[in-house]
C-alpha positions as CSV (number, residue, x, y, z in Angstrom):
1,M,0.1,0.1,-0.1
2,T,2.6,2.2,1.1
3,G,4.4,1.8,-2.7
4,L,1.3,2.2,-4.5
5,L,0.7,5.7,-2.3
6,G,4.2,6.6,-3.5
7,A,3.5,6.0,-7.0
8,A,0.1,8.0,-6.9
9,L,1.8,10.8,-5.2
10,P,3.1,12.6,-8.6
11,A,0.7,10.6,-10.6
12,V,-2.4,12.9,-9.2
13,P,-0.9,16.4,-10.1
14,L,0.1,14.8,-13.4
15,V,-3.1,13.6,-14.6
16,A,-5.0,17.0,-13.4
17,G,-1.8,19.0,-15.6
18,L,-2.4,16.8,-18.4
19,A,-6.1,17.5,-18.4
20,G,-5.9,21.0,-18.1
21,L,-3.3,21.0,-21.1
22,L,-6.8,19.9,-23.1
23,L,-8.4,22.9,-22.3
24,P,-8.6,25.7,-24.9
25,P,-7.5,29.3,-23.7
26,S,-10.3,31.5,-22.2
27,P,-11.8,33.6,-24.6
28,K,-10.5,37.2,-24.7
29,G,-12.6,39.7,-22.7
30,A,-14.4,36.8,-21.0
31,T,-15.3,37.5,-17.2
32,T,-15.2,35.2,-14.7
33,G,-18.4,34.8,-14.8
34,E,-18.5,33.8,-18.3
35,D,-15.3,31.6,-18.5
36,R,-16.3,28.2,-18.4
37,A,-12.7,27.1,-19.1
38,R,-10.8,28.6,-16.2
39,R,-13.3,27.6,-14.0
40,V,-12.5,24.0,-14.9
41,A,-8.8,24.8,-15.0
42,I,-9.2,26.2,-11.3
43,A,-10.8,23.0,-10.3
44,L,-8.4,20.6,-11.6
45,G,-5.2,22.2,-10.4
46,V,-6.7,22.8,-7.1
47,A,-7.8,19.4,-6.9
48,G,-4.6,17.8,-8.1
49,A,-2.5,19.9,-5.2
50,V,-5.3,18.7,-2.7
51,G,-4.9,15.3,-4.0
52,A,-1.2,15.4,-3.4
53,L,-1.4,16.3,-0.3
54,L,-3.4,14.0,1.2
55,I,-1.1,11.4,-0.5
56,A,1.4,13.1,1.2
57,V,0.2,13.3,4.6
58,L,-0.8,9.6,4.2
59,L,2.5,8.7,3.3
60,L,3.9,10.8,6.4
61,A,1.9,8.8,8.9
62,R,3.0,5.3,7.2
63,V,6.5,5.6,6.6
64,G,8.6,4.6,9.5
65,D,11.6,2.6,8.0
66,P,12.5,2.9,4.3
67,V,10.4,1.4,2.0
68,E,11.5,0.7,-1.6
69,T,9.5,-0.8,-4.8
70,S,11.3,-1.6,-7.9
71,T,10.6,-3.2,-10.9
72,T,12.9,-3.5,-14.2
73,W,12.0,-1.0,-16.9
74,I,14.7,-1.7,-19.7
75,D,17.8,-3.9,-19.3
76,L,20.5,-2.7,-21.7
77,G,23.2,-5.3,-21.7
78,G,23.0,-5.7,-18.1
79,L,22.6,-2.3,-17.5
80,R,19.2,-1.7,-15.3
81,V,16.6,1.2,-15.6
82,T,14.2,0.4,-12.8
83,L,10.6,1.9,-12.4
84,G,9.7,2.6,-8.5
85,V,9.6,4.5,-5.7
86,R,11.9,5.0,-2.6
87,L,10.4,6.3,0.3
88,D,11.5,7.6,4.0
89,G,10.5,9.9,6.5
90,A,12.5,12.8,4.4
91,A,10.8,11.9,1.7
92,A,7.6,12.3,3.3
93,L,8.4,15.7,4.8
94,V,9.5,17.3,1.4
95,A,6.3,15.9,-0.2
96,V,3.9,17.3,2.2
97,A,6.2,21.0,2.1
98,V,6.0,20.3,-1.9
99,A,2.1,19.7,-2.0
100,A,1.0,22.2,0.3
101,V,3.1,25.3,-1.5
102,A,1.5,24.1,-4.5
103,L,-2.1,24.2,-3.2
104,A,-1.4,27.5,-1.5
105,V,-0.2,28.9,-5.0
106,Q,-3.0,27.1,-6.9
107,V,-5.7,28.9,-4.3
108,Y,-3.6,32.4,-4.6
109,S,-3.6,32.3,-8.5
110,T,-7.2,32.5,-8.7
111,A,-7.5,35.9,-7.4
112,Y,-4.0,37.3,-8.4
113,L,-4.2,36.3,-11.9
114,R,-7.2,38.6,-12.7
115,R,-7.3,42.0,-14.5
116,G,-9.2,43.9,-11.5
117,P,-10.1,43.2,-8.0
118,H,-13.7,41.9,-9.1
119,D,-15.5,39.0,-9.4
120,D,-17.0,40.4,-13.3
121,V,-13.4,41.8,-14.5
122,E,-12.0,40.4,-17.5
123,V,-9.9,37.4,-16.7
124,D,-6.3,36.2,-17.9
125,H,-7.2,34.3,-21.1
126,R,-4.0,31.8,-20.6
127,Y,-5.0,30.9,-17.1
128,P,-5.7,27.3,-18.3
129,P,-2.4,26.2,-19.2
130,Y,-1.0,28.4,-16.5
131,A,-2.7,26.2,-14.0
132,A,-1.9,22.9,-15.9
133,Q,1.7,23.7,-15.9
134,I,1.9,24.5,-12.3
135,S,0.7,20.7,-11.7
136,L,2.9,19.5,-13.9
137,F,5.5,21.4,-12.0
138,T,4.3,19.7,-9.1
139,A,4.2,16.2,-10.4
140,A,7.7,16.8,-11.7
141,M,9.1,17.9,-8.3
142,L,7.2,15.1,-6.5
143,V,8.4,12.7,-9.0
144,V,12.1,13.8,-8.0
145,V,11.1,13.2,-4.3
146,V,10.1,9.7,-4.5
147,A,12.2,8.4,-7.6
148,G,14.0,5.5,-6.3
149,D,16.1,4.9,-9.8
150,L,18.1,7.9,-10.8
151,I,16.8,7.8,-14.4
152,M,13.3,9.0,-12.9
153,L,15.0,11.3,-10.8
154,L,16.3,12.8,-14.0
155,V,12.9,12.9,-16.1
156,G,11.1,14.9,-12.7
157,W,14.4,17.0,-13.1
158,E,14.3,18.1,-16.6
159,V,10.4,18.3,-16.8
160,M,10.7,21.0,-13.8
161,G,13.1,23.1,-15.9
162,L,11.0,23.2,-19.0
163,C,7.5,24.0,-16.6
164,S,9.9,27.1,-15.0
165,Y,10.6,28.1,-19.0
166,L,6.6,28.1,-19.4
167,L,5.4,29.5,-16.1
168,I,8.2,32.3,-15.7
169,A,7.1,33.5,-19.5
170,H,3.8,33.4,-18.7
171,D,2.7,37.1,-18.9
172,R,3.6,37.6,-22.6
173,R,3.2,41.8,-22.1
174,L,6.4,42.0,-20.3
175,P,8.9,41.9,-22.6
176,E,11.5,40.9,-19.8
177,A,9.5,37.3,-19.2
178,P,10.3,36.0,-22.3
179,A,14.1,36.8,-21.8
180,A,14.1,35.7,-18.4
181,A,12.5,32.6,-18.9
182,M,15.3,31.3,-21.8
183,K,17.9,32.9,-19.7
184,A,16.9,30.5,-16.9
185,F,16.3,27.4,-19.2
186,L,19.7,27.7,-20.6
187,V,21.5,28.5,-17.2
188,T,19.9,25.5,-15.6
189,R,20.8,23.2,-19.1
190,V,24.4,24.0,-18.6
191,G,24.2,22.6,-15.1
192,D,22.3,19.5,-16.0
193,V,24.8,18.4,-18.8
194,G,27.1,17.5,-15.4
195,F,24.3,16.1,-13.8
196,L,23.5,13.8,-16.6
197,L,26.9,12.9,-17.0
198,G,27.5,12.2,-13.6
199,I,24.1,10.1,-13.2
200,A,25.7,8.2,-16.2
201,L,28.7,7.6,-14.8
202,L,27.6,6.2,-11.2
203,G,25.0,4.2,-13.8
204,V,27.6,2.4,-15.6
205,S,30.1,1.9,-12.4
206,A,27.3,0.2,-10.4
207,G,25.2,-1.5,-13.1
208,S,22.3,0.0,-12.4
209,F,20.3,3.2,-11.9
210,S,18.6,2.2,-9.0
211,I,19.3,4.7,-6.4
212,A,19.7,2.0,-3.6
213,D,22.4,-0.3,-6.4
214,V,24.4,2.9,-6.8
215,L,24.5,3.4,-2.7
216,A,25.2,-0.3,-2.1
217,H,27.9,-0.6,-4.9
218,D,31.8,-0.1,-4.3
219,H,32.7,2.8,-6.5
220,S,36.5,3.4,-7.2
221,A,37.4,6.8,-5.3
222,G,38.1,8.3,-9.0
223,T,34.8,7.4,-10.0
224,L,32.9,8.7,-7.0
225,T,34.9,12.1,-7.0
226,A,34.3,12.7,-10.7
227,A,30.5,11.7,-10.3
228,C,29.7,14.0,-7.3
229,L,31.7,16.8,-8.7
230,L,29.3,16.6,-12.1
231,L,26.5,16.2,-9.9
232,L,27.4,19.5,-8.4
233,A,27.3,21.1,-11.5
234,G,23.5,20.6,-11.6
235,V,22.6,21.2,-8.2
236,A,24.1,24.5,-9.1
237,G,22.2,25.2,-11.9
238,K,19.0,24.3,-10.4
239,S,19.5,25.6,-6.9
240,A,20.8,28.8,-8.3
241,Q,24.5,28.3,-6.6
242,F,27.5,30.3,-8.0
243,P,28.3,30.7,-10.4
244,L,25.1,29.5,-12.4
245,H,22.8,31.5,-9.9
246,T,22.1,34.4,-12.2
247,W,18.8,33.0,-13.6
248,L,17.0,33.3,-10.3
249,P,16.7,37.0,-9.8
250,D,15.9,37.4,-13.5
251,A,13.1,35.1,-12.9
252,M,11.2,37.4,-10.9
253,A,9.4,38.7,-14.2
254,G,7.5,35.7,-14.2
255,P,4.2,36.1,-11.8
256,T,4.7,36.1,-8.2
257,P,2.8,33.1,-7.2
258,I,5.3,31.1,-9.6
259,S,8.1,33.0,-7.9
260,A,6.8,31.5,-4.6
261,L,6.8,27.8,-6.3
262,I,10.1,28.1,-7.5
263,H,11.6,29.8,-4.5
264,A,10.1,27.8,-1.7
265,A,9.1,24.3,-2.6
266,T,10.3,23.2,-6.3
267,M,13.3,23.9,-8.3
268,V,15.8,25.6,-5.9
269,A,15.3,23.0,-3.4
270,A,15.6,20.5,-5.9
271,G,19.5,20.5,-6.0
272,V,19.6,20.5,-2.2
273,Y,17.4,17.1,-1.8
274,A,19.1,15.6,-4.3
275,V,22.4,15.5,-2.3
276,T,20.7,14.4,0.7
277,R,18.9,11.7,-1.2
278,L,22.7,10.5,-2.2
279,W,24.6,12.0,0.7
280,P,26.4,8.4,1.5
281,L,28.5,8.8,-2.4
282,F,29.0,12.9,-1.1
283,A,30.0,11.3,2.4
284,A,32.7,9.5,1.0
285,A,34.0,12.1,-1.4
286,P,35.7,15.0,0.6
287,T,36.8,16.7,-2.4
288,A,33.5,16.9,-3.8
289,L,32.2,18.3,-0.1
290,A,35.0,20.9,-0.2
291,V,33.8,22.2,-3.6
292,L,30.6,22.6,-2.2
293,G,31.4,24.0,0.8
294,V,33.2,26.8,-0.9
295,M,30.4,27.1,-3.3
296,A,28.0,27.4,-0.4
297,S,30.4,30.2,1.4
298,I,30.2,32.2,-1.6
299,T,26.5,32.1,-2.7
300,L,25.6,32.4,0.9
301,L,27.3,36.3,1.2
302,L,26.7,36.9,-2.7
303,G,23.0,36.6,-2.1
304,A,23.0,38.0,0.9
305,F,24.7,41.3,0.1
306,A,22.6,41.8,-3.2
307,A,19.6,41.8,-1.2
308,T,21.2,44.6,0.8
309,A,20.7,47.2,-2.3
310,Q,17.7,46.5,-4.1
311,D,14.8,48.3,-4.5
312,D,12.8,45.7,-6.1
313,L,10.7,43.9,-3.2
314,K,10.7,40.4,-5.5
315,R,14.3,40.5,-6.1
316,V,15.2,41.4,-2.4
317,L,13.5,38.1,-1.7
318,A,15.0,36.3,-5.0
319,W,18.6,37.3,-3.6
320,S,17.3,35.9,-0.2
321,T,16.6,32.7,-1.7
322,V,19.8,32.3,-3.0
323,S,21.8,33.1,0.0
324,Q,19.3,30.6,2.1
325,I,20.2,27.8,-0.1
326,G,23.6,28.6,0.6
327,Y,22.8,27.8,4.0
328,M,21.7,24.3,3.1
329,T,24.5,23.7,1.0
330,G,26.6,25.0,3.6
331,A,25.2,22.3,6.0
332,L,25.7,19.6,3.5
333,A,29.5,20.5,2.9
334,V,29.9,20.1,6.7
335,G,28.3,16.8,6.9
336,A,25.1,18.1,8.3
337,P,22.6,16.5,5.8
338,A,19.6,16.6,8.4
339,A,20.2,20.2,9.8
340,A,19.8,21.4,5.4
341,L,16.9,19.1,5.2
342,F,15.3,21.0,8.0
343,H,16.2,24.1,6.6
344,L,14.7,23.5,3.3
345,L,11.3,22.5,4.9
346,T,11.3,26.1,7.1
347,H,12.6,27.6,3.9
348,A,9.5,26.2,2.1
349,A,7.2,27.6,4.7
350,F,8.7,31.5,5.3
351,K,9.9,32.1,1.6
352,A,6.5,31.2,0.2
353,L,4.6,33.0,2.8
354,L,6.4,36.1,1.7
355,F,6.8,35.8,-1.6
356,L,2.8,35.7,-1.6
357,A,2.8,38.4,0.9
358,A,4.8,40.5,-1.5
359,G,2.1,39.7,-3.9
360,A,-0.4,41.0,-2.1
361,V,1.3,44.2,-1.6
362,I,2.1,44.6,-5.2
363,H,-1.6,43.7,-5.7
364,A,-2.8,46.9,-3.6
365,V,-0.2,49.4,-4.5
366,G,0.6,48.3,-8.5
367,T,4.4,48.5,-7.9
368,T,7.0,46.3,-7.1
369,L,9.6,49.0,-5.9
370,M,10.2,49.5,-2.1
371,S,10.8,53.4,-2.7
372,R,7.2,54.1,-3.8
373,M,5.8,52.1,-0.9
374,G,5.5,53.1,2.8
375,G,3.0,53.0,5.6
376,L,1.2,49.9,4.6
377,R,0.8,48.4,7.8
378,R,-2.2,50.3,9.0
379,D,-4.2,49.9,5.7
380,M,-2.8,46.1,5.2
381,P,-2.5,44.5,9.0
382,V,-2.9,41.2,7.9
383,T,-0.1,41.4,5.3
384,F,1.7,43.3,7.5
385,W,1.6,40.4,10.8
386,C,1.9,37.9,8.0
387,T,5.0,39.6,6.7
388,V,6.6,40.4,10.1
389,I,6.2,36.7,11.0
390,G,7.9,36.1,7.7
391,L,10.9,38.3,7.8
392,G,11.2,37.1,11.3
393,A,11.9,33.3,10.2
394,L,14.1,34.4,7.7
395,A,16.4,36.6,10.2
396,G,16.1,33.8,12.7
397,V,14.4,35.8,15.4
398,P,13.7,32.9,18.3
399,P,10.8,31.3,18.5
400,L,10.1,31.4,14.8
401,S,11.0,28.5,12.7
402,G,14.2,29.9,10.9
403,F,15.7,30.7,14.2
404,W,16.1,26.7,14.9
405,S,17.0,25.6,11.4
406,K,19.4,28.5,10.7
407,D,21.2,27.7,14.3
408,G,21.2,23.8,13.6
409,I,23.3,24.8,10.8
410,V,25.6,27.6,12.2
411,S,25.8,24.7,15.4
412,A,27.1,21.8,12.9
413,A,29.4,23.9,11.7
414,G,31.0,25.5,14.3
415,A,31.1,21.8,15.5
416,A,32.7,20.6,12.6
417,A,35.2,22.8,12.7
418,L,36.3,22.8,16.1
419,E,36.3,19.2,15.8
420,P,36.6,18.0,12.6
421,L,35.5,14.5,12.8
422,G,33.5,13.9,9.5
423,P,34.8,13.9,6.0
424,T,34.7,17.5,5.4
425,P,38.0,19.3,5.6
426,A,38.8,21.4,8.7
427,W,39.2,24.7,6.8
428,V,35.9,24.2,5.0
429,A,33.7,23.9,8.4
430,W,35.9,26.9,8.9
431,L,34.9,28.9,6.0
432,V,31.3,27.8,6.3
433,W,30.8,28.6,9.8
434,L,32.1,32.6,9.5
435,S,30.3,32.6,6.5
436,A,27.0,31.5,7.9
437,L,27.5,33.8,11.1
438,L,27.8,37.0,8.9
439,G,25.0,36.0,6.9
440,V,23.1,36.3,9.9
441,V,23.7,40.1,10.4
442,V,23.7,40.6,6.6
443,T,20.2,38.9,6.7
444,A,19.0,40.9,9.6
445,W,19.7,43.9,8.5
446,Y,17.8,43.4,4.6
447,A,15.0,41.8,6.1
448,T,14.4,44.9,8.9
449,R,15.0,47.3,5.7
450,L,12.1,45.5,3.9
451,L,10.0,45.9,6.5
452,L,10.6,49.3,7.3
453,R,10.4,50.5,3.6
454,T,7.5,49.0,2.7
455,F,5.2,49.3,5.9
456,F,6.4,51.7,7.7
457,G,6.8,55.8,7.3
458,T,4.6,57.2,4.9
459,N,2.7,56.4,2.2
460,R,4.7,57.5,-1.0
461,I,2.0,56.9,-3.4
462,P,-0.9,59.3,-2.3
463,L,-3.5,58.2,-4.9
464,A,-3.2,54.4,-4.0
465,H,-5.6,52.8,-1.9
466,P,-4.3,49.7,-0.5
467,H,-6.0,47.0,1.2
468,D,-5.8,43.5,2.1
469,P,-6.0,41.1,-0.4
470,P,-9.5,39.1,-1.1
471,A,-10.1,35.6,0.7
472,A,-8.7,33.8,-2.0
473,M,-5.4,35.5,-1.5
474,R,-5.5,36.1,2.1
475,W,-6.1,33.0,3.7
476,P,-3.1,31.1,2.0
477,I,-0.7,33.7,3.2
478,V,-2.4,33.1,6.8
479,L,-2.2,29.6,6.6
480,L,1.3,29.8,5.3
481,A,2.4,31.8,8.6
482,V,1.6,29.1,10.8
483,P,4.2,26.6,9.9
484,A,6.5,29.8,9.6
485,A,5.9,30.4,12.9
486,L,5.9,27.0,14.4
487,L,7.5,24.3,12.4
488,G,10.8,24.7,14.2
489,L,9.1,23.9,17.4
490,L,7.8,20.3,16.1
491,G,11.2,19.0,16.5
492,F,12.4,21.0,19.4
493,S,11.4,18.8,21.9
494,S,13.3,15.7,20.9
495,W,15.9,17.9,19.9
496,L,16.1,19.3,23.7
497,V,15.8,15.7,25.2
498,E,18.9,14.7,23.2
499,R,21.0,17.1,23.8
500,L,20.1,16.9,27.8
501,A,21.4,13.0,27.4
502,A,24.4,14.3,26.0
503,G,25.3,16.9,28.0
504,E,26.0,19.3,25.5
505,L,23.0,21.8,26.7
506,V,25.0,24.9,27.8
507,H,27.3,24.7,25.0
508,L,24.4,24.8,22.6
509,A,22.9,27.8,24.6
510,V,25.9,29.7,24.2
511,S,26.3,28.9,20.6
512,G,22.7,29.3,19.6
513,L,23.0,32.8,21.6
514,L,25.4,33.9,19.1
515,P,23.0,34.0,15.9
516,V,20.6,36.0,18.1
517,V,22.9,38.4,19.2
518,L,24.4,39.2,15.6
519,A,20.7,39.5,14.2
520,G,20.0,42.0,16.7
521,L,22.9,43.6,15.3
522,G,21.8,44.0,11.9
523,A,18.5,44.6,12.9
524,G,19.5,47.4,14.9
525,L,21.9,48.8,12.4
526,A,18.9,49.2,10.1
527,W,16.7,50.3,12.3
528,T,19.1,53.1,13.5
529,G,19.7,54.3,9.9
530,W,16.2,54.4,9.5
531,R,15.3,56.6,12.4
532,R,17.7,59.1,11.7
533,D,15.8,59.9,8.5
534,P,12.6,57.9,7.9
535,A,12.5,59.2,4.3
536,A,15.8,57.8,3.3
537,D,16.8,54.6,2.5
538,P,18.8,52.8,4.6
539,A,20.7,51.3,2.3
540,R,22.4,54.8,1.8
541,A,24.8,53.7,4.5
542,L,26.7,51.3,2.3
543,G,28.0,53.9,0.2
544,P,30.1,53.6,-3.1
545,L,29.2,49.3,-2.1
546,R,25.6,50.2,-2.7
547,P,26.0,49.8,-6.6
548,V,28.6,46.9,-6.3
549,F,26.0,45.0,-4.3
550,A,23.0,46.2,-6.2
551,S,24.7,44.4,-9.3
552,A,25.7,41.6,-7.4
553,F,29.0,42.2,-8.0
554,R,28.6,42.2,-11.8
555,L,28.9,38.8,-11.8
556,D,26.1,38.7,-14.5
557,D,28.3,41.1,-16.6
558,V,31.2,38.9,-16.2
559,Q,29.4,36.1,-17.5
560,Q,27.8,37.9,-20.6
561,A,31.4,39.0,-21.2
562,V,32.9,35.4,-20.6
563,V,30.6,32.8,-21.8
564,V,27.6,34.8,-23.3
565,R,29.2,37.2,-26.0
566,P,32.3,34.2,-26.8
567,A,29.3,31.8,-27.4
568,A,27.4,34.5,-29.6
569,D,30.2,35.4,-31.8
570,L,31.3,31.6,-32.1
571,A,27.9,30.9,-33.6
572,W,28.1,33.6,-35.6
573,A,31.2,32.8,-37.2
574,A,30.2,29.3,-37.4
575,Q,26.9,30.7,-39.2
576,V,29.0,33.0,-41.7
577,G,31.3,30.2,-42.0
578,D,28.6,27.7,-43.0
579,E,26.9,30.4,-45.3
580,M,30.0,31.8,-47.2
581,V,32.5,28.4,-47.2
582,V,30.1,25.4,-47.2
583,G,27.6,27.1,-48.4
584,G,29.6,29.2,-50.9
585,V,31.4,26.1,-52.5
586,V,28.0,23.9,-52.9
587,K,26.5,27.0,-54.3
588,G,29.4,27.4,-56.7
589,V,29.5,24.1,-57.6
590,G,26.0,24.2,-58.6
591,R,26.4,27.4,-60.5
592,G,29.2,25.9,-62.5
593,T,27.3,23.0,-63.3
594,V,24.4,24.5,-64.3
595,G,26.3,27.1,-66.5
596,L,28.3,23.9,-68.1
597,G,25.0,22.3,-68.6
598,G,23.8,25.4,-70.7
599,V,26.8,25.5,-72.7
600,L,26.3,21.8,-73.4
601,A,22.8,22.6,-74.2
602,A,23.6,25.4,-76.4
603,L,25.8,23.3,-78.6
604,H,23.1,20.4,-78.8
605,R,20.5,23.1,-80.2
606,A,22.7,24.2,-83.2
607,A,21.1,23.9,-87.0
608,L,21.5,20.8,-88.9
609,P,24.1,21.4,-91.1
610,R,26.1,23.0,-88.5
611,A,25.7,19.8,-86.2
612,A,26.6,17.4,-89.3
613,A,29.7,19.5,-89.7
614,A,30.7,19.2,-86.1
615,V,30.1,15.1,-86.4
616,L,32.1,14.7,-89.1
617,A,35.1,16.8,-87.7
618,G,34.7,14.8,-84.7
619,A,34.7,11.4,-86.3
620,L,37.7,12.9,-88.6
621,L,39.8,13.6,-85.5
622,V,38.8,10.3,-83.9
623,G,40.2,8.5,-87.1
624,L,43.3,10.4,-87.3
625,A,43.9,9.7,-83.7
626,A,43.5,6.0,-84.3
627,V,45.8,5.8,-87.1
628,L,48.2,7.8,-85.2
629,L,48.2,5.8,-82.4
630,I,48.3,2.1,-84.6
631,G,51.0,3.8,-86.5
632,G,53.3,4.1,-83.4
633,A,52.4,0.9,-82.0
634,A,53.8,-0.9,-85.1
């Protein structure tokens, strides 16, 4: 039964998504009351997400020890590809998070993707394929979660990339949306090449692509290191880690609910989850963990500093996601996959909450720029308090969920640095620990800045009349605030008992106090700067560093100069070479042949006397040549 539930988990949203793709687009100019295709699309999308959530909850209640079912799908000369699921408690928890966020996004989108605030206004005529693509996106992530075979995991991995392209480019009225979608697709494909090669290397080495077989096989050290490094390329692409992080902020051109889905529970979480799924392989490859630790530390600080200087509300949250995924990969690098998975779950809750709350603000004021917001806490009290919870969890304010998960990462990194017992080199643990502590200060600073610039001070749009969102948008925000606030407390009791038994409570109390003090320092610096001049942006204190941080250290420009432009120039040279050289030779041969044929055709069209004279002359020449040759031979 557990295996059947695992197979049904991605199948339910998959069926809903495929059925939704059969729906015609909504008629242009139709209202919500007239649009039957939209109503069917809503029903399919919500039903698929509800079904997936119910199955995930059942699996969470049923799964104790790991459960695996598989059957051979293809056998290529002894290299097996299997169909089946691999379930454990971690997979069930991630499945619940994915399905819950997907359901919140489906419900939220029913109100967000309208042309106005009332039920009788014109609707987005492309809503049916939009809802279907969300269902397919959800199904793809759930395939990654439950897959018992690396090929199945790869299928879900790639379908997510395709769905992200379609959803980011949903609003064709925005000129930047198609470009952002193409950038996301191409950058993640670069990493996926390495991911595919890593899977192939592991499968060939083990003689099977089954995850159980791959984990049980005794790979050579070289094969294991190479495979793990190749897999990390895919992780860097999907999870927006340095140097393949540049696509994620630009993906904010997509609808805000899609930003919540990509940043919270799907896409960026897939890379972290894949490493935890294959953790025994990485634990045996210290070189790969060292690379992961360096990548995580750079990403963590890069995303945090970039978030400090953004004016666009969604881009602040996007760079925050880059930084928080850096915390998760840093936890993996220091040998703490449980801490990484815990932060993945809490991050899914508070980041989905923050994006949907940001969507409510944008829906109310008609802009994404914080410089044009302010004073919204009085007019949007529900959105304000939910945002306070989300930002508090992001900054690690106790007792909110982000405090427990981030503190677990900081503690694990500190322990690995001071007493290196695992596979991670000590210098990597030190790097991750110090980066994580500095990231706590910066995160609290930009979270406080976002709150002050958006909800405090005076309203900088006098003609706007902001208000809390309608029920379909408000209730997903309110419900997501519950796990964002309380999710960390679910594991607190068992955590406390374990630490008491190990005699570590005093040590952990001290280490847990340090992030709180650092978070208070960051928040206090932002608050002090704002209090001096509430009309000014606290980011002005960054001075000459502000444009550097706003451009994320101009790494996107470096990528354009080093990779994109040379590739475009090479493509142009190849095109010119193909057209001028290869095509020129082909066309030249063709023109020469046509010309020669024309000459011969002209000769064949000669008048009869002239043709007869030519034939007679030719015969005489042939005869003369024959006589000369015979005479010479004699």
